[in-house]
C-alpha positions in Angstrom: 0.1 -0.1 -0.1 3.0 2.2 0.4 4.4 3.7 -2.9 7.7 5.3 -1.8 11.2 4.2 -3.4 11.9 2.0 -0.6 9.4 -0.4 -1.9 11.5 -1.0 -4.9 14.0 -3.3 -3.3 11.1 -5.9 -2.8 8.5 -4.7 -5.6 10.9 -5.7 -8.3 11.8 -9.1 -7.3 8.2 -9.8 -6.4 7.3 -8.7 -9.9 10.0 -10.5 -11.5 8.8 -13.7 -9.6 5.5 -13.9 -11.2 6.8 -14.9 -14.3 4.7 -12.8 -16.1 5.3 -13.0 -20.0 7.6 -10.5 -21.0 6.9 -8.3 -23.7 9.1 -5.8 -26.0 7.6 -2.4 -25.6 8.6 1.2 -26.5 8.8 3.3 -23.4 8.5 7.1 -24.2 9.4 9.7 -21.4 7.4 12.6 -22.4 7.2 16.1 -20.7 4.0 15.3 -18.8 3.7 11.6 -18.9 5.1 8.1 -19.4 3.7 6.5 -22.6 4.3 2.6 -22.7 3.7 0.9 -26.4 3.7 -2.6 -27.9 6.9 -2.6 -30.0 5.6 -4.8 -32.7 1.9 -3.4 -33.1 2.2 0.4 -31.3 -0.6 -0.5 -29.4 -0.9 1.7 -26.5 -0.6 -0.4 -22.9 -0.7 2.4 -20.4 -0.4 5.7 -20.4 0.8 7.7 -16.7 0.8 11.3 -16.2 3.4 12.1 -13.6 1.3 12.8 -10.5 0.3 9.1 -10.8 3.6 8.2 -10.5 4.9 7.8 -7.0 8.4 6.7 -7.5 10.9 5.4 -9.9 14.3 3.9 -9.3 16.4 0.4 -9.6 18.0 -2.1 -7.4 21.8 -1.7 -6.8 22.3 -5.3 -8.1 20.0 -4.8 -11.5 22.1 -2.4 -13.9 19.6 -2.5 -16.6 16.2 -3.0 -14.7 14.1 -0.2 -13.5 10.5 0.0 -12.1 8.2 2.5 -11.1 5.2 2.5 -8.9 1.8 4.2 -10.1 -1.5 4.8 -7.7 -3.7 1.7 -8.6 -6.8 3.5 -7.0 -6.3 7.0 -5.9 -9.9 7.3 -5.3 -10.2 4.4 -2.7 -11.5 6.0 0.8 -8.5 4.3 2.7 -5.7 5.5 1.0 -4.2 4.6 -2.3 -2.9 0.9 -3.2 0.0 0.7 -5.6 1.0 -1.3 -8.7 4.8 -1.6 -9.7 5.8 -1.9 -13.1 9.3 -3.5 -14.0 11.0 -3.0 -17.1 14.6 -4.0 -18.5 16.6 -1.7 -20.6 19.0 -2.3 -23.4 22.0 -1.0 -20.9 22.8 0.3 -17.8 23.2 3.8 -19.4 19.9 3.7 -20.9 18.2 2.6 -17.5 20.1 5.8 -15.6 18.9 8.1 -18.6 15.2 6.7 -18.3 15.3 7.1 -14.6 16.9 10.8 -14.8 14.1 11.8 -17.3 11.2 10.4 -15.5 12.6 12.0 -12.2 13.0 15.5 -14.6 9.3 15.0 -15.0 8.6 15.2 -11.7 10.0 18.4 -11.3 8.4 19.7 -14.5 4.8 18.8 -13.4 5.5 19.2 -9.6 3.3 22.4 -9.8 0.6 21.3 -11.8 -1.4 19.1 -9.1 
């Protein structure tokens, strides 16, 4: 139920252990949102405005894996629950760049909420 960056150390392995079918995606970090599309068909899989993303980061032992948490039920009366989405980038440098761009997105949109 907590969506801070401290959960990523537990959430990333938990997501990976589910053995969900991995998909190749196009990950687009835009000015006000993150957009994820299926690579082969360009079908929109998800779109998250920065205010819905609670944290972004990676584990120290996973140089090309990164994750972010999103509010799954922001309207729920007992507080939000969060989903953790985990992605593999092609390199450690690409991973770092994506994390930095999402973090910059937080700064660009912090005054719009």
